[in-house]
N, C-alpha and C positions, 0 to 999 in steps of 0.2 A: 480452421485454425484451432490449435489446442490452447487451453488456458495457460497463462504465464503467472507464476506466483513468485514474487520477491519475498524472501524470508531470511531469517537468521536461525541457524541450526540449533542454537541453545535457548531459543525462545519457546516457552511452553505453549503460547497461543499459536505460534507457527506449527508446532508439532501436532496440536489438535486439528488445525486446518488441513495439514497434509494427510493425517489419518482419515479425516472426513473424505477427502478426495479419493484416497485409496479404497476406502470402504464402499464408495459409490462407483468404483471402477472408472474413474475419470483420469485419462492420461493428461499429463501436464508437464510444462517445462518449469523447473525450479531454478531460480537465479538467486545467488547470495547477495542480499541487499547491501551489506556492509562493504563488500569489495567491488560490487558491480551495480551501483544504483542506477535508476533510469536517468536519462539525460535531461537537461533543462528543457529542450524541445518536447521530450516525452511528457514531462510534468505539465507543460502548458496545454498539451493535447488532452491529458487526463483531466485537468481542471474543467475543460469544456465538455467532457463526456460524462460528467456527473452533476447531479443537482446539489451535491454537498459543497460547502464552502471550502476554498483551497486550504484554509488553516487545518482542516481535518486530515491532511496528508502528513502532518507533523506528529512525531512521537513525543507528545507533551510530557510524558512521564520519564523520559530518558535523561541521563546525566548531561549530555551535550546540550540539550535544549535548555536545561536549568542553568548550566554553567555559563551559557551565552546570554542568559536573561532574555530569552526570546518571547516569554509571556508578554512582555511589555512592548516589544518591537514588531512581532509578526502581525498584529492587528492593523498596523499602520503601513505595512509593506504592500507594494503592487504585486500582482500575480507573477510578473516577470522576476521580481526580486525574490519572491518565495521559491519559484522554480529553480533559480540559480543557486539559492542556499540549499535546497533539498538535494539537488544534483551534486553538490560539493561534498556531502558527507552522508553516507547511507545510514548512519546512526540516528539521523534526524527524521528518517522516514517511518511513518506508522506502518507497522507490519502485522500480519502479512499483507501484501498488496496484490490483489487479484486483478488481472487484466484479461478480458475475454471479449473478442469481437470489438464492438464499440462501447464496451462497458468497463468500468473500473470501480473498485471498492477498496478503500484502505481499512485494514482491520478484518477480523473474522467474525461474521455473523452467519450462523448456519442457515437461517431462513433466507437471507439476502443472497448468499452464495448459491443456495439451491435454486432460487428463482433465476439468477444470472446464468447458471449452467444447465437449466432445464431438467433438474432432478425433481421427480415427483415424490411427494410425501407418501410414505406407506404406513 
């Protein structure tokens, strides 16, 4: 299975992540997160596939997150409520979002992505 990367084409972090994948000759499927976010069921699955708290899947620096005052409400939501909210608006999703086999990681961290994708450091 090739990695799936949910990203936004005008995001500089997403651009860095895609450049990293290309430089390491990793074939991947790119999905625009704003227009085609993962489903509610996908998010519930992703929450289980990571040790990270489900709140890490939110783009906390985004305008939609701030406009909806989610800083105060997300900590009190169930995973089901978080998944439904994330699936409803791709602008709420932390990007890029890497899915590979049974692993998922919101955001770009070169070391973690390298480990997930089996890229050896040179």
